[in-house]
N, C-alpha and C positions, 0 to 999 in steps of 0.2 A: 504493499499500499504505500508507503513512503517512498519507493520509487518511482510509483506512479504520479504521486504530489510532485515530487522533483520536475521530472520530464516535461509533465503539465505545465508546471510554473516557468519552467526554463520556455516551454513553447510560446506562453504568454508574452512572455517578456523580451525574447526573440521577434516573434510578431509585432510587437510595439514598435521596438527598435528598429526592426525592416522598412515598417511603414513611415516611421519619423526622420530618422537618419541611415539606415542603414547598418550592416555589420552583424544582423543577429545572429550568425553562426557562430561568432564568438560566445555565445551564451549557449545554443543549443549541441554544439560539438562537444565540449567539454561535458556537458551535462550526460551526453549519453555514454560517454568513456565512464564517468563517474557513477552509471547506472551497471556497468559492467560489460558494455558492448566494445568489443576489440577496436582499436585505431581506425583499420581501413574499414570494418563492417562500420563503424560510427560515422566514417567520412560518407560511406554510400547510403548510409541510413537518414543522413543530414540531408542529403540530394533530394531525398525520396520525401521528407518531410515539410523542404520549403518548396516543393515543385506547384503544390495548390495555391499558394501565394504569388506567385509568376503567372499561372495561367489566369486566375481572378482577376489580377493587377493587368496584364495583355490585355485581357476582355474590357476593363474598363477604359482605355485608351483605342478602343476598334475605330473610331472615328479617325483620328489621328493616323492610325497606322493603312487605313483604307486610300488614304489621299498617296500613300506612296506603294500599291498594291502591285505597282510592276516592278519595284525594287525587292519585295519582300520574298519571293521564290528564290533570288539568290541570298537574300541573308539567312533563310530557314535552311538552306542548301549546305552552306557553310558550316552553320551552327551545327546541324547535323552530323558532318563530317568532323568536325575538332571535338565535338562531344563524344561521339564514339570513339576515336582516337584517344581523348583523355583516359575514358572510362577505361580501354583496353591496357593501356599505361599504367595503371592503378592496378590492375589484375596481376600484370606482368610484375608488380611492384612487391617485394618482400616484407612482410611486416615489419623486420627490424629496421629494413633502409626506409619506411615510410614513418615509423616511430621517430628514427633520428632526424627525417625530413620537418616531419609537424612543426617543429618550435619554428623552424626558418621559413616556411608556408604561413603560419600565423604572423612573422616578424614582417612580412612582406606586404601582407594583409593590412597590419595594422599603420605600417606607414604610409599606405595608400589611403586608409582611412583618416589618417591625420593630414597629409597634406594633397590627397585627392581635388576636394574645391579649390583650391590655390593653383593645381595643376590645371585643372579645367579652366579657371580664367583666365590662366594665360595662354592655355591651347585656342582660345575662344579669342582672346586679344591677337594673337598673333595670325592665325587661321579664319578666323569670323566670317573674314568679306571674300574667301576664296570659294569657287564656286565646286560643289561637291563630285561632279565628273571631273575635274582638274587636281583635285585636293591630294588625292592618292592614285584615281585610276581606278575603272572598275578592277581589273585583275587583282591589283596590291590591295584594294579593298576587299575583295574574296580573301586573299592569303592572309591578309592581317585577322579578319575574322575568325578564319580557320583556327590560326594559333592561339589566339584568344579563347574559342571555344573549347580548343584541347586543353588550357589552363582549368577552365570550369568544370569539364569533364572529370578531370582530375583531383582536382580540390576546389570546392564552392564557393569558398571566402573570399571577398574582394572581387568577384567577377563583375558586381556592378557598376563598382567604382570605375573599373579598368574598360568595362565600355562604355561608360561615359564620356571618359578622357578620349578613347578612339573616335566616338563618333564626333566630338567636339574638334579634334583634328581634320576629320573627314570635312568639315566644314557645315556641321549642322547647328542651328542656335536656336530652336524652339525646343523649350525644354519637356514640352508635353511628347513633341514627337521623340526626342532622344529617349523619355522615359520609356514609351511605348515599344522602341524598339529594342531596348535592353530588356527590357519584361520579356520579350518575346524571344529574342536569343536564348533567355535564362530558361525561359518554357523548354524550350525545343533542345537546350543541352541538357537539361534535367530529366526529360522525357526518355532520351536515347539512351543517356547513363542509367537511368533505373531499369529498363530493359537489360542492357547488358549485366548490372549486377545482381539483379533477379535473376537471370540463369546460370549465375557463378553462386546463388544463396548468400550474398553478401548483405543482404538487408535484413535487419532486423525489425521485422513488421509489425509486431506489438507494442515494441519501445519506439519506432518511429511515427506511427499511427497516433500516439497520445501526443507526441510533439507536435504533429501536424495537426491535431484539433486545437492545441492551445495556440499554434501562430496563426490559424485563421482566426480566433476569438480576439486574440493580442492585435491582430493587423486591424481590425473592425473596430477595437476597442478606442485603439490610436487614433484610427478616421475620425471617430464620433469627439474624441476629446481633444483632438490638436490644437483646435482653438484656444484652449486655455493652458498649453505646456509650450512654455518657451523652448524651441527645438534647439537652441544654443547649449540648454543646461542638459537635453538629452544628449546632446552629440559629445559634452565634456565627459557625462557620465560613461558614454560608450568609449569613448578612447581611454579610458581609466582601467574599465573593465577589461579592454584589448589589450593594454598594457601588461595587466596585471596575470592574464591568461597566457601571455606569451611569454613572461618571466617563469610562471609556475612550467612551462611546459620545458624551457629550457634548461630550470633546475631539474626537473625529473629526469630529463635525459642525462645529465650528468651524471647524477646518482646513479 
């Protein structure tokens, strides 16, 4: 019963963080490990638990996405290929190697969490007036997106921040369009990764489902209360949690 409460609470908090500031995986991933799920399985399960939020979020931006319907097949194909490659790479990684990589992956995601908005603002200043077709070129756009999706298929934390920076570099300036594409890519990456993880029996369905329900409720609660919550304080709390989580995993890997 205590485990269910822990996972559900982590899901609620993680869902709220994702809805307001991002970085909910810093809550849900360690909670799954604390519940006894092995690291690789916890990573796969966290992807499963986060997927519903990506799908519902993408649907919320369906009007913005429809305006880019000619681009979306290429975006989805690149996301599918990269997500499958990342999931396959995770399966090929030994538990020991992944456990050693986790602190560095979390550190990377933490740095993105801290400096992501500044990076996006700088990229928008540098490339904001570029045409999308000439910013990277369609081939380079697809290749870069495959690489980013590969990271997302391997390790989900920080994917949204990377995607927003990438879309800024590609010349997008409408935040609603960027969020819509970000969520669509995240959903496609998660769905193909879940399919591959499930075929290898890596997903802890019971624990992941508890987290999933919590994230949905947390995201909904955040949407309802966000007007009364200062996102700056939420973001500072998230950075504090991310730093503490990263430090803990570094300490654990050294022990």
